N, C-alpha and C positions, 0 to 999 in steps of 0.2 A: 504494500500500500504506500502511495506517495505522500510525503509530508510537504505541504506547501508553506510558504512564507517564513515560518520560524526556523526552518531547517537551514536556510542560507541567508546570511546577512551581508550587506554591502554598503560601500560609500561611493557616491557619484560626485565627481568634481568637474566643473565646466571651466575651461580656460579658452576664451575666444571661440574659435571653431572646433576646438578639441574637447572631447569628453574622456575622462579617466575613471575607470570603474575598478574598485578593489573589492574582491569577493572572498570572504573568509570561509574556507572549507577544510577545517582541521580534520585529520584522520582520513582524508580522501586522497587517492593517488591521482596524478595528472591524467592517466589513461582512463580513469573512471569519471571524467568530467566531459560533458557535451555542451557546446555553446551554439545556439541557433539564433540567427539575426534575420528578421523579416521586416523591412521598413523601420519603424520605430519600436518594434516589439523584439525584446531580447529574452530568450528563455535559457536559463542555466539549469542543467540537470546533472546531478552528481549522485554517486552511490557510495555510501559508507557501509562496509560489510558488518554483519552482525558479529558480536563477540560471545564466545561461549563462557559459561560460568554463571555464578549467581551474583547479581548486582546488589550491593548494599545501598547504593544511591546512583541514579543515572539521570543526567540532563541532556546528554548528547543524543540527537536523533540518529537513528540508524535505518538502513535500507535506502530507498530511492528518495532523494531530496530534490524539489523543484522550486525554482524562483522565476516568476514571470515579471519582467521589468518593462515599463513603458518609458522610452527615452523621449527627451523633449523635441528631438528632430531626427530625421533620417540620417544615418551615419554609415561609414564603411570602416571595417576593422583594419587598423594599421599594424598593431603589434599585440602579441599575447605572451605573457610570461607567467610561470608558476614557480613559486619558491616558498618553502616552509609553510604550506597550507594556505597560501594566499594566491589567488588568481588575479593578475593585473591585466586589464584590457585597455588599449588606447584606440580611440575612435576619432575619425575626422568627419565633420559635417559634410554631407554630400552637396554637390552643386545643385542649385535650383534648375529644374529642367524646363 
């Protein structure tokens, strides 16, 4: 079952025609993250594997995590980096057609 919204948190920064998105996905491998961009709609899907054992306390969501983000304008992805559980995406505003 997919957990939406609270499973993935992010910061969105605008600098001129650029958008910078930092997405916290601790415990997720880069290969388990899927980014889909369609106009101003950005969907981040990640999968955090289940852990065996008996939890005494658990706040980390496990399984499929989905975050649907509406961007302020249409963009193209310029750069993607993943480091220490944080996915960093750099977008550029698309030219008006």
